[in-house]
Structure formats: C-alpha cells, structure tokens
N, C-alpha and C positions, 0 to 999 in steps of 0.2 A: 812759345809755340810747341816745344817738345812736350811741355806739361799738358797742353790741350790735346795733343795726339794720344798721350797715355790715357787721359780721361775718356776720350772717344773710344779707345780700344776696349777699355773695361766696360763701357756702356754697351757696346755691341756684344761683348762676351756675356753680359747679364741677360740681354734680350734672347740670345741663343739658348741660354740655360733655362729660360722659361718655357721652352717647347715641351708640350705634353708627351711628345714621342721620344724625347731624349732621356736616358737614364744613366748618363755618364757622371763622373765625379762632380763636374761643374754644376749639374742640375740638381743634385741630391739635396743640398741645404734648402733651396727654394721649395721643392716638392715636399720635403719633410715638414717644413714650417706651414705651408699652405694647406696640406692635408690635415695636419694636426689641429690647426686653429680655425678651420672652416668646416668641411663636411664631417670629419670625425668628431669634432667637438660638439657640434649641434646634435649629431646622432646619439652621442653618449649622454648628453643632457636629456634628450627625449626618453632614452632608456631608463634613466633615473626616475623621471616623472611617471613612466609607465609602471615601474616596479613599486613606486609609492601607491599608485592607484590599485594595483593588485593587492598590496598589503591592506589598504583601506577596505577593499571588497571582501576581505577574509578576517573579520573580527575574531579575536580569541574566544574560544568556547572553554571556559574554565571547568565545566562539568566533564570534559573529555581531555585527552592528552593534547597539549599544545602542538602545533605543527612545527617542523623544522623549516620547511619552505611552504609558502602558501599555494593553494590549488588554483590552477588556471582552467576555467571551463569556457564553453562557447559564449556564454553571456558576457564574461569579462573580456574575452578576446574581441567580441563584436563592439563592445563599448570603447575599446582602445584601438580599433582598427585604423582610424585616421592617423593617430600618432605612430602606430607601427609602420604604416606605409611611409610616413615621413622619415622614420629611422632608416628604412631600406633605401629610400631615395637619397638621403644625405650621405650615408655610408657609401653608396654606389658612386656618387659624384667624387668622393675622395679617392675611390679606386680608379675610376675612369680618367679623371683629369690629372691624377698624380701617380701614374704607374711607377712601381719600383720604389715608392717612398717607404720609410720605416713604419708607417702607420697603415699600410695596405692590409696586412694580415689582421691587425686589430679591427679594421673596418669590416672585413669579412666575418670576423667573430661577432660583431654587433648585428650584422645581417642575419647570422644564424640564431642569435638570441631573439631577434624580432620575429623570425619565422616560428620559433618554438613557442613564444608567447601568443602568436596568432593561431596556434594549433596546426600549423602547416608542417607537421612533423617530418614527412619524407624529405622535403627540401631543407629543413633544419639539419637533419642527419647528414645530408650530402654536404652542406656548407661546413659543418664542423669537421667532417672527414677531410674535406678539401684543405682546410687550414692545417690540419695535422700532417698531411702528406706534403704540402707545399712550403710551409713556413720553416725557416731555418732558426727562428727565434723560439727557444724551448719554453720561455715564459708564456708566449701566446699559444704555442702548440698545446701546452698542458692545460691552459685555460679552456681551450676549445674542447679538449677531451673530457674535462670535468663537466662542461656544459652539455656535451654529448651524453654523458652518463646520466645527468639530470633529465635530459629530454627523453631518453629511453625509459627512465623511471616514471616520468609523468605520463608516458604513453603505455605504461604497464608492460613494457618489453624487458622484464626483469633479467632474463638470461643474458641479453645483450648488455644490459647495464652492468651485470656482474663481470662479464668478459672485459669491458672497458676498465672496470675497477681493478681487475687483476693485472692488466697491462700497466696502469698507473702505479701500482704497487712496486713495480720494477724500475720506475723512473725516479730521478733525483729532483724533487720539487722544491720550489722556493717556499719561504715561510707563508706568504699570502696564498699560494696555491695549495700548500698543505692544509691550511685552515679551510679553504673552500672544499677541498677533497674530503676532509673528515666530516664536514657538515653535509656534503652530498651523499656520503656513505650513510650517515645517520638518517637522511631523508629516504634513501633506498630501503634501508632495513626497517624503518618505521612503516613504509608501505607494505613490506613483506612480513610485518608483525614479528620481527626477531628482536625482542627487547634487549637481550644481552649485547648484541652488536650495536644497537643504538646507544646503549650506555657507554660501551667501549669507545666509540667514535666521538661522542659528546665530551667524554673525559679528555680526549686528545685535542678537541677543537677549542674548548673553552679557554685554556691558558693562552691561546694565540689570539683571542678576540679582545677588542676594546669595548668599553662600556656602551658606546653609541652604536655598536654593531649588533645589539640584541643579546648581550651576554647574560643579562638578568633573565630573559625568557628561556635560554638554554639551561641555566641553573634550575629554573622552575620546572622545565620538562624533565630534567634528571630527577628532581624531587618527586614528581608525579610517578615516574616509572619505578623508582625505589619504593615508594609508598604502595603502589599496586603489587609489587613483589613481596611486600611486607618486611622490607628492610627499613624499619622505621628510623633507626639511628642515622643511616645514610640519607634518608629523605629529610630528616630534621636538619642535617648539616647543609644540604643544598638549599632548603628554604631559607635558612639563615644567610647563606651566601647571596640569595636574591636581595635581601634587605641591605646588604653591604655594598651593593653596586648602584645605589641611587636610582631605583626603578621608578616607573610611573606610579601614581597613587593606586590605580586599579591593581597593578601587579603586586605592589606592596601589600594591599589589603588581602588579596587572595593568598599570598604567601603566609601572612599572619594567621589567616583562617586555617590553612593546611598545617601550620606548625602545631596548632591545638590538637589536630587529629593524630599527629605522630609523636607527640610528647610522651616520653617514657613515664608510665604510671606505675609506681612501685607500691603505693599505699593510698589509703582513702583520701588523705589530704591532697594528693596530686589531682584526683578527680574533682575535688571541690575547687581546686585552683583553676582548673580548665573551665569549669562551669562559670566561675567568677569572671574569667577572661571573656567568655562569650557574652555575658551580661554587660560587661564593660563596653564591648564593641557595640552592643545594641543601644547603649546610652549615648555613644559618641554621635554628635550631630552630623559629622562628616560622613557617617555611614547610613544616612537616611535612605539613600537610593539602593543600599545593599542589604537591607533588612531581610529580604526574601532569601538571599544567599546565606546570611548568618544563621537564620533559623534552619535552613536546609543542612548546613554543616553541623549545627548543634544536634539535629536529628540523627545524622550519621554518627556523631560521637556517642550519643546515648544508645544507638543501635549496637555499636561496637562493644559497649559495656553490658549488652543484653538487657538494657532497660527499655523494653519495647513500648510500654505505655508512654514514657516521656519522649521516646523517638517519634511515635505517631503524633503526639501533641505538637512537637516542634515542626514536623513536616506539614501538618494541617495549618499551622500558623504561618508557615512560609507561603503556602498557597494564597492566604488571605492578604498578603502584602502587595503593594504596588511594586511593579518590577520594571527595570529599564532593559532587562534581557528577556526577549520574548520566549527564549528556549527554557528558561529556568522553571517555569510552571510545569512544563512537560517532564523535566527531570525529577521534580519533586513528586508528581503523581507516580512516576515510574518507581521511585524509592518506596512509596507507600505500597504500590502493587507488589514489589519484591518482598516487603516485610510480611504482607498477608499471604503471599504465595509460598515463600521459602521457610518462614519461621512460624507463623500462626496457622498455616494450612487452611485458611478460610478462603476457598477458591471463589466464592461468590463476590466477596469484597475485593479480592485480587482482580477479578475480571472487570469489576466496575472501575477500578483505578487504572487498569490497562486501557480500557476504553477512553478514559479521560486523557491518558498519556498520548494516545494517537491523535486525539482532537487538538491537544495543545502543542505537540511537537511537530516541527516542520518535516516534511517527507524527505528533505535533503539530508537530514541528520544521519550519520553513519550507523546509528543504533536502531533506526526506524524499522528496518526489515526484521531484525531480531525481535523487537517488541511486538510487531504485527504478528509474527509467527506464534509467540507465546499467547497473545490475545486470542488468536484463532483457536488454539488448544483449549484455553480457558472457556471460550464461548461454547465449544462442544461439550466440555466437561460439565458446565453449569446446565446445559440443556439435558444431558443424560441424567444428571443428579436430580433435577426437578422432575423428570419423567418418572423416576423411581419413587422419590419421597412424596411428591404431590399425589401421585396415583395411589400409592399405598395408604396415605392419610385419608383420601376420599373413600377408599374401600373400607378402611377401618371405621370411619365415621358412619358409613351406611349401615353398619351392624349394631350401632347403638340404638337405644330407645329414643323417643321424641325429646324427653327431658335432657338426656345426655347430649343429644345433638344441639339443642338450644343453648346449653351451657358452653359448648365449644364455640359455636358461632358468635355468641355474645362476647366471649372472651376475645375472639379475633377483632370484633368491632370495637371493643373497649381499647384494645391496643392501637388500632388505627386512629381512634379519636385522640388518644394520648399523644401519638406522634404528630397528628395534625395540629393539636394545641401547642405543642412545643415549637413546631414550625411557624405557627402564627405569632408566637411570642418572639421568636427570632426576627421575623419580618417586621414586627412592630418596633423592635429595638433598632433595627436597621433604618427604618423610616425616621425615628427620632434622631438617630445619628446624622442622617442626611439633612434633616431639617435644621439641626444644630450647625452643621457645616455650612448650609446655605445662608444661615443667619450669622455666620462668623464664629459660632461656638460659644458666644457670651450672651449674657442677659440682654444687652442692648443691641444685639445683632451687628450688622455691618461687617467690618473686617476683624472684629475682636479687639480692636485698639480703642480703649475708653476715651482717648483724646482725638480720635479720628472723626470721620463723617457722622457716625452714629453715637458718638460719645458726648462728653461735655465741652469739648473744644469748639473752636469756630468752624463754620461750614467749610468744606473742601472747595478747591477751585473748580470742581466738576459739578457744583450745584447741590451738594448734600445739605441736609437740614439738621439742626440740633434735634436730638432724640424726641424731646417733649413737644416739639413743633411739627413732628412728622407722624401723622396718624397711622400710616401703614407700619412704621417701625414699632409704634406703641402696641398696635394690634398683634403684631408678630411676637413681641416680647411677652405680652399677656398670654398668648397661646402656649409659648414655650414654658412659662411659669406654671400654668394650669396642668400641662402635660406632666411636668416633673413633680409638682407639689400638691396639685388638687385645689379645690375651693376651700379657703380658710378665713376665719374672721380676722379683723385688724387688731392684733394684740401684740404686746412687746415680747421679744425673745421667742418668736414663733418657730425659730429653727431648732430650738433645743429639743432633744429627744423626748423629754417628758411631756412636751406640748404637741408633739407630732401625732397626727391621726393614723399614720402608718409608718412603718419602718422603710426608710428610703436608702437604697444602696447608691453608691456613686454612679451617676449617669454619664453617658458619652458627652464629652465637651465640658464636664464639670470637674473642677480641681478637687483632689482628694488629699487628705493629710498625708504628708510625706512619711514613709516608714521604711526602715532599712530592709533591703531584700535579703532573704535567707540565701546566702551564697552556697550553702551546703546542699540545698535541695534542687532537684531537677525543675526546670521551668514548667509551669502548668499553662493550660490553654487560656484560662482567665487572666493569669498574670501576663501572658504574652500579648493578649489583645487589649488589655485594659478594661475588660467588660465586667461589670458586677452583676448582681442578681436583680433583674428588672421585675417590676410587678407583672402579673399575668395579663395577657392581652385579651382575655375572654370578655366578650360583650354579653349583655343580658337582654331582657325584653321578651315578652310573650311571643312576638313574631319570630324572633330568632330561634326560640325554643321549639316552636311549631315546625319551622323549616328543618331544624336538626332532626326532629322526630320523623318527619316524612323521609328525609334522606336516609336515616338509619333503617327504617322499614324496607325501603327499596333495596338497600345494600344487603339486608338480611335475606330478602327474597332471592337476590342474585346468588348469594352463597348457597342457599338451600337448593337452588336449581342445578348446582354443579355436583350434587351428591348422587352417586350411581345406585339407585334403588333397584333397577332392572338388572337381571343377570347378564343380558347382552351388553349393557353399559360397563359392567364390571369386567367382562371378558375383554373389551376393548382396552380398558385401563391395564389389565394384566399383560396384554401384549406390549404396552408401553413400558411396563416394569421389566419385562423380559429383555426388550431391546436396550433399555437404559442400563441394566446391570451388565450386559455384555459390552456395551460401549464404554462404561466406566472401567471395566476390567482391562480393556485394550489400552485406554489412555493411561491408567495407572502403570501398566506393564511396559508399553512401548514408548511412552512420551514423558511420563513423570518418574519412571523407574522406582516406583514404590511397590515392591513385590508383595508385602503383607496386605496392603489394600487391594491389590490385584487378586490375590488369592481369595480374600473375603468376598469380593464382587463375583468372581467366577464360581466359587463354591455355592454362594447363595443362588446364582442363576441355575446351576445344574440340579440343585436340590429342589427348587420350586417348580422348574419347568422341564419335566422329563422328556417331552416330545418337541422341544424347541428347535427351530431351524438352526439356531446358533450353537446348539449343544456339541456337535462334533468339534468345531473349532475351539470352543471353550475348554473341552476336555484335553485337546492337544496342547493348548497354551499352558494349562495347568500341569500337564505332563512335563513340558519343557522347564517350567519354573521349579517343579519339585526335583527334576533331574539335576538342575544347577545347584539346588540347595542340598542335594543328597538325601532327600526326604523319601521314605519308602512308599508314601502315597502315590508316587509316580506310577507304580505297578497297577494300582487300582484304576487310575485314569486310562492306562494302556489296555487293560482287560475290558473296560467298558467300551472303549472305542472299537477294538478288534472284534468284540462279540456283537455289538449292536449296530455298528456302522462299518462293516468290513469292506465295502466298496468305495469308501471315501478316500481321498488323497491322504488324509491324516492317518488313517489306519494303515495304509500302505507304507507311509513314512516311518511308522513305528516298527513294522515288521521288517522293513528294509530301508535303513537310513540313506542308502544311495539311490533310492527309487527315483528321486527327482532328476538326478544326473542321468540315470539309465533311461528314464522315460524321455528325456530331452534328446538323447541319441536315437532312440527308436522313433521319435517324432520326426527327426530329420530324415530318417530312412523312409517313413511313410510319405513325406513330402515328395521325395524322388519318385516313389511308386505312383503317387497321384498325378504328377505332371506327365509321366509317361502314359498312364492310363487315359488321361484326359485327351491327349493327342490322338490316341486310338479311337476314342469316342467321337472326336470331330471328323474322323475318317470313316465313321460307321462300322468300324471293326469291333463289334460288340463282344465277340468271342474272346478277343485279346484283352478287353477290359475285364471280363470275368476271370481270366487266367491271372491277372495282376492283382485285382481288388479283393476277390473272395478270400484267398489265403491270408492276406494282410489283415483283413477284418477279424478272421478267426484267431489270429495270433495276438493281436492287440485290440481287443474290443473296447477298452476304456481309456485309451490315450487321448490327449486333447485334440489331436488332428484327425482322429478316426471319423469324426462327423463329416469331414470333407469326402472321405471315401464312401461313406454310407449314402450321402446325397447323390454322388455320382452314380452309385448303384441304382438309386431310385430313377434317375434319368434314363438309365439303360432299360429298366423295367418298363418305363413308359413307351419306349420305342419298340420293345419286344412284345408287350402284352396289351397295349392300348390304353385308352384314357381312364377306364374304370380302375384298373390295377394301379395306374400312375397316381390317381387321386388318393387311393387308399394308402399307398406307401408314403406319399407326401404327408398325410395326416399323422401317420405313425412317427415319421421323423420329427414333426413339430412337437408331438407329445413326448417323445423320448429325449429330445435335446432342447428343452426350454431355454437354456442359458447359452446355447451355441450362437456364435456370431453369424451363423448361416440361417438361424431360425427365421429372421425377418424375410430373407430371400426366399425361403421355402414357403412362407405364408403368401408372398406375392405370386409365386409359381402356382400355388393351389388356387388362389383367387383367379388368376388368368385362365387356368384350366377350366374352372367352373363357368367363367364368363364365355369361354369358347363353346362349351357345351350348350349354354343357354342360347347363344347366337345360332348354333346349328339347329336347335329345336325351333327357333323362331323362323329360320329360313324355310323349314318344312311347312310352317303354318302360313307364311307370307311369301308369295311368289310374284315377281314382277314379270310383265309380258315383254319378251324380246322382239317386239315388232316396232319399227321405227319410221315406217312410211306414213307418217301423220304429223299433225301440227305439234310444235314443241313450245315449252315455256322455259324461261330462265328464272331460277330461284336463288335468292340471297338470304341466308339465315344469319342472324346476329343476336348478341345478348339482349334479352328483354329488359333493358335498363334505359333510363331517361336520356342519358348523354348520347347513346347510340340511336335511339328512336328519333331524337331531334336532328341527328347529323347524317346518318347513312342514307336514308331515303332521298334526302336533298342532294347528296353527292351523286347518287345513282342517276337522278333526274338530270343533273348538270352534265354528266357523262353522256347520257343518251342524246341530249340536245346538241352536244358538240360533235359526237362521233356518228350518230345514227338518226339524225334529225329528219331524214327523208324516208325512214322505214315504217313510219306510222305505228310506232310501238307505244303501248300503254303500260302503266304501272299500277299495282294495287297492294295494299298493306294487309297483313293477316297475322294473327297470333298463332304460333305453332304449338307451344306449350308454355309452362311457367318460366322455363329457362330461355326460350328463343322466340323471337318475332321474325317475320320474314316479309320480303318484298318480292312480288311476282311480276315478271316482265312478259307481256304477251303482244302479239303472238308471232311465232316464226313458222313459216309454211312447211319447212322441212328440217331434217336433222342438220344439213350442211349450214343453213343460215343460222341456226341456233349455236352451232359450234364456232362459227365465225365471231358471233357476238361474245361467246364465252372466252375465246382466245384473246380478243381485243381487251375485254374487261380485265383479264389477268396479265396483260402486257405492260409495256412501259408507261402507258397513260392510265393505269388502273387507279380508280378512286380510293382504293384501300391502302395505297402506299404510305399515307401518313397515319394510318391506324395500326398501332402496335400493341401487342400483349393481350389481344382479345381473341376468343375462339369464334371464327367466322367461316361459314361454309358457302360455297356457290357451285351450282351445277345446272345442267339442262335436263329436261325430263318431258316425256310425252304426256298428253292430257290424260290418257287412260292410266298410266303409271302414277301420275300425280294423285289421282283419286285413291289409289291403294296406299301410296306414301303418306298422304295426309290422314287417312282414316286410321292407319296402324301406327302412326308416328315412328316409322321405320327408318330413321336417319342413317344408322350404321349399316343396315342391310342395303339401302339404296346406294350408299357411298361405295360399297363393294361392287354392286351392279353397275354403277356409273364408270368406275375404273375399268371394269372388265369389258364394257361395251362401247365406251366413248373415247377412251384414251389409249 
C-alpha cells in the first residue's frame, strides 16, 4: 500500500509537469525533450532540405568566382515557400507548447532563418534581434547575430552588416560560431568586392572546416582570387589543396585546369609541358563533357603567352564543342571579343563577338551589364568607322575611270565568291559529317558496331536485319562510299595512293593512321576538330554557270549604283565622313582612352571640314588632349577657337576656365529674377517686368537661362504693342534660339496667334444673325467614319423614341465635310423647345455616354443661321456664337 501511494504521487507530479503553462524545475525535462524532438527537430530538418534546394538552384559558375554562400532570389523563395511556412509552423509549435524550454531560442533562430530565406527581411531582422536581446545562451545569441549579419548582406544593407560584424568582433565565440562568422565575413566582403578581406577570412575559416562542409570549394575560391590578383604561387598551392580534400570530379577537374594556368613557367620546356597536359586532358574519355572548357582554358593559357593565333584557334574550337554548361559559350565568345578588342584592336570583329556573347550569355550573369555596355560602344564605333571608310572609298571610286572602277568592283565580287565557296565547302563537309553520324559513322551504318544490327552478327531484338538483307542500309552505305571515294572500277588494292583518282584526306567518321602529337606546338584548329582537307564542294553544269553569271551581273549593277557620280551625292557622303570622324574621335578619347587615335580622328576632321558644325567641340577636345600631353599645339587650337568661334561655350572656357562655375551662379540669379518678373507679369504690372528683365538680359545675353527672360519679354511686347509686334518677336525668338527647350513652346504660341488672327478675319467675313424668334434645328456632328455612321444615328433615333416620341421630330443625315458627318433633328418651334432637347440630350440619359475618345459636337441653331453655317463650314465660329447666345 505505501508503494502504491508513492507511485500515485509521482504520477500526479508528472501530469502537473506536463502543463504548458508551467516552467518550474519539475517541468523543464519534459519540455526540453518534447521541444527538441518534436517541433524543433522537424523545423531543423526542413531547413536542411531548404538549404540543399538553394544550393542546387545555384550551380557553380567556374568562369566566375565561386560564391561563399548561394544567392536567394524571389524565384527560389517562391519555390520553397511551402517548406518555409512549415519551418515557421513547427518552430512556433515548439515555442508555444513548450515555453521556457532550452530549445525555445533555437526555435526562434530557425524562424528567423526561414524568414530570411523567404526574403521577408524586416521580420527576419526583428527575429534575430529578439534572440540576441532575449537569450541568455551565448551560443544561440551569437548564431542569431551571424545570421543577422548575413541577412543584412543579402539585403545589401552593408553598413548594418559591418556594424554587426564589429560587435561580434568583441565577443568570445565558440569554434563553430567562429567558422560561421569568418565565412559570413567572406560573404559580406565578396559582395562588397573587397578581395583582400575575403582572402583574410577564408584563410581563417578553412582550418576550422571539415571536408564535407565545402572545404574544397573554399580552397578553390581562394585559388581563384589569388590567380586574379596574379599571385600565381599562392593560387597554385590552393588549387593543390583542392585536390587533397577529396573533391567532386567536377571541382577536381577545374582545379587541374586552373593549375595549368598558374604553373610557374621558367623556360620553354615548362610551356611544352603545360600544352602536353592540356592535350592529355582532351584525350581522357572522362572529360568528353568538358572539352569546351578545356579548349577555353587552353585559349586563356596561349593568350597569356601572347600567342594570339593559337589562343583564337582554341577559343573557336571551344565554341564548336557540345557543352553541358549553357554559360560557357557566352564566356568563350567574350574571351574572343576581348582578344580582338584589347590586343588586336580589330573593333569590327570584337563587336561581332560581343554580339554573340550577349546572345549566348544569360541576362542574369553578373557580367552581362558590363558586356552590354562594351557592345554598345563597339556598335557606335563600327557605325562611325564605316561611315568614314565606306563613304571615302565610294568617293575615291567615283573619281576613277570606267576601267579602274570595273577592276575594283570585280575584285570585290571575286572576294565574295571566294568566301561563298569556302562557306559552301564547310557546309558540305558538315553535311557529310551529319550523314556519317546518322549512319553510325561506319561503312555499314547502324550504330557503328560491326556485330550489331547493321553488321555481320545476328539481328537485334528490335527487328534489325543483316546488312546485305537490308536494301536501305546497302543504299545508304553505297551513298557514303561514293561521297568519300567516287565511282571506281572493281580492281584489287584500289585504296593504294597510286591507284586513287584523287587525293583523299581523312574524312569525318573515318579512322586515320595514329601519329604522335607534337606536344611542343600549340594546338591548331584542324588538329582540334579532327578535320582534314575535303574536296571542293563546287558543282558544275551549264545551268549553274548561267545562274552564277546572272547573279554576278546583278550584284555588279548593285555595286555600281552605290557610286556617287553626282556632286550632291558626294556632298551627302562627305557629311557622313564629317560626322563619323567626330564620333570616332569622341569614342577614342572618352571611352577607349586611346589619345593618339583620338588626335588622328579630330585632326583629320578639322583639316577636311573647315565649316563643320562639330569643329568648335573638336578643337576644344584637342585643346584638352594637347594640354594634358604638354603639347604646344594646344595654343593653335585655342587661337582657332577664340578667333573663329568667340561666342561658343568652348571659347569662353579657354579664356576663363571658371566660366562654367561662374555661369552656373549667374544662371541661378537669373532664375530668381525670372520668377519675380513672371509674378509681376501675371498681375499685368508690365513696367515692373521691364525693370527686372531688361538689365538682366543686357548683363547676361548668352547664358543658358537667358532665353526664358527673352520669351517673357516677348509676352510683354504682345500685351503692350498688339498681335503684329507679338508675332514678329516670337519669330525672332524661334530663329535666335533653335536649340532652346522653349523653342517648341514658342512655335506653338506663334501658331496659336496666327490661328487667332485667321479666325478674327473669318468672323469679319462670316456673320451669324442674332435673331432667335424662329424655328430651330438640333445638329449632331461626328467623325465621318463607318463605325460612327453605323452607330450614332441609330442611337439618336432610339433616344428620340424614348424621350421625345410625342414631339413629332424628324431626323436627316448629311455630310458636313471630309472629316465630319451630321444628323439634323427638326423641327423645334422656338428656342426654348430646342434648348430643352439639347439639355436632355447632354444629360444623364445621353446616347453619347458610351462613346469615348471621339471628337463630337452638338448644338441648336436657327434655320437662317444653319444656311450660313453649312455654306461656310464655319464650325468654330458658330461654336463661339452658340456659347455666347445659348449658354
């Protein structure tokens, strides 16, 4: 009995300890256990799954720096929203059902992480701050602060992230939190593009990391940064460290590739060794999916050795390979564009490769904007370059005799034909290659296996036939044979070179005698692609020759038609040369920073075009370039500007380098004068306007804001001296300030003034009778278009039937002019009845309510005035008369 009482006592005590409201010592073990292994556990597992999804959504881009932490965007957040909600739900259950447990703060921490991954940053910030201020567990508190720092970084609040980082620097962190803190710092400084601090923090984090925690990736990132900073020895060591940490095959492969780039090359043998290494990688069957990247890195290696021909060959070969990385082709095109842009200075080819880069590279790539900007510069450069060189060439060609012109044009056509033939040859070779691949690449077709479906073995389970029993296979084999070897008699040893009718190079899909690769030489394009010299793809026949002749004649005629024999055509081309030289000079100076080329373009422009509109700016830019170079020719430019263009801004800047700043101050003063004067103008205090405006114009006749004062003065003249003076002064303003932002407004004012004058003159010629004691009509004018003709008269008829069916009204249709048709409603005995109809028609029940966006007029008019209105088509005049007498 005593034992049963003791058991009962402990049973009751256990029940009491299960209460969610109790947090005394007796309840702590239960709540700790229940919180940890229920809500918290499930929330933590979901977070792990979400973080794996985020990693999977951010594949490594080995053409750029690897990331420390993956990026979370709205797409990723939305894809994981259901799981994120589940994390918050489970963690919240652990908090609500087990208050005071040891896992409560950890649960809040998970809620904060879920909110950060969901891009709910304000609530994530608040949650992490709450954990920091509430928790007494330093381990959890520091975890929350590190997560807060990362959330600020991801939200690009770098100042707040640095502030949290500074605070953490004063705290004593555990080993795990130190590792997370160093990595989060590296993440922050990677976003801020501070490579030195990224290196520092990765060097501190890596020793604390385990292999499964991505240690190899951090070694690789360190190697990338050191390589970018040209610390090749340190980069080499870190890439070696990647290989020692049992990385994935992909990471191992890229580490080996990059090792070749940073290997110390002290003598020629080292370069041969690296080339041999690349060729070894190409032969390795495990690297079939990475050939595009191997050729890309080989190109980078050759470029580094200033072996540009080999670099270009490798890059072009990379583009031809099948790729598992959709970004690689874009990076390879970009590399080619940079070679032609930075080193060869062939801007036409550079532009073409930048175009291809933007086509192949995803717009989400961090380099896309930079590439797009360079492509835009190159696009303008090529346009200006062609304007100069094509126009000059055509003008030069026009000055030759007929024979000389014919020689040039035929030379152009011969070059075009040569390029077309080469292209046809390549296309034919590609077709043979595709045909060989479709047939399995072997003589017997099929899969290329001589003992498979199309070989000499038994038929496959899928119904294949033995080769000689399958007519389609035999036909295809014969076609391939004829394509490669041509028609030949049945003789022994027909493949020997002495018996061949033509020299046959190895074709695609055909085995070639093995020969040792020259490891010392750079890889060539033919060696890279396995292509030999194929026979020419030119066809023969009289018909083809005739078509080719007709095509050549039409192309010759088209080229001849572009030659500017007339002086007016030459003048137009010279204008293009002028604009092109000026544009090239600006691009060379302001965007490519090639001062020698800029000088050449500007000097050519000012020498050839003495009265060019671009001349003052070209002279001033040359003045600045020569001034920077300490070249005495700067004075020649200055004298030309101040003598021939004294009123231009450029001349004033030479005479007074502070002119721009001083004119800005004076402009601000003019704005104050203008605002005060304009207020006086609105009050018709024209004398006060003169007192303010006239001295300001005399003192600053050429400042940018002076045009505002001059136009205000024109408005004053209009009020003081009438319409004639007003129109004359407006025209002067338009002529004197063609580039003013007020020019368009002045044009509108002048047009309005002239229209007003025209109306006044019409009023004198057309006069309506102000007598209203007679019958009236109602007139509805609408656009003379089918949709309105079909709809509005019917709407008006329905309105009359519903609202005025007892008034015995009639309707008639009439064309007013080409723009308007009209419906006439008659008749109303007097003015009052007509106005009642007019008011109802325009009221709540108006049939025009559902007609929007059309110019429609309606009014009432006497019979006598209608005759005048219709005869003179005086719509605007009657509109004024109607408002004055009926409303």
